[in-house]
N, C-alpha and C positions, 0 to 999 in steps of 0.2 A: 562062431564064424559061419557065415552063410555058405552053403554048398550049392552047386548047380543042380537043377532038377533033372536035366537031360544032358546027354553028351553032345558036344558040338559036332556038326557034320564035317565030313572030309572037305567038302566044297568051301565051307565057311573058314576052316582052318587054312586051306590053301590060298584063299583070296586074301586073308590077313597077312600071310607070309610072303606073298608075291611082291609086296611093296618094299620089303627089306632086302636091299641088295647093295653091293659095294659100288661106290661112285668112281668116276674117272679121276685119277690123280692129276693135280695141277702141275704143269711143267712150266718152268721159267727159263728165260735166256739171261745169263749173267752179263751185265754191261762191261765188266772189267775183262773177263776172260773170253766171253762169247760162247761159252759152253751151255748146253741145256742140262737142267737138273730138277729134281723134285724140290718144291718149296719147303722151307723150314728144315732142310737137311744139309749136312755137310757133304761136300762133293770133292772128288779128286781131279786134278788136272796134272797129268804126268805123275810125278811123285809128290806133288804138293797138295795139301788139304786146305780147301777154302770153305768159308761160311759167310754168307751175307756180303759177298764181294771183298772180303778181307782174308788175307793169308793167315791161317792158323798154325800150320805145321809145315816146315820146309825141311826136306832131307838133304839139301845142298848145304854143306858147311863152308861158309865163306870166311 
């Protein structure tokens, strides 16, 4: 296996790491309930659990 001949400088390491950062999460407004939520995540409206505009779990027993 090849090994580096010299150590990387602090500036070179810092400039490489400066481009790796967390992005801004994408927020969507649901057309059915009108609430804002993270995309591809289940979200609660009151006591009900929704995903992709569909009711998954309802706590109201009818």
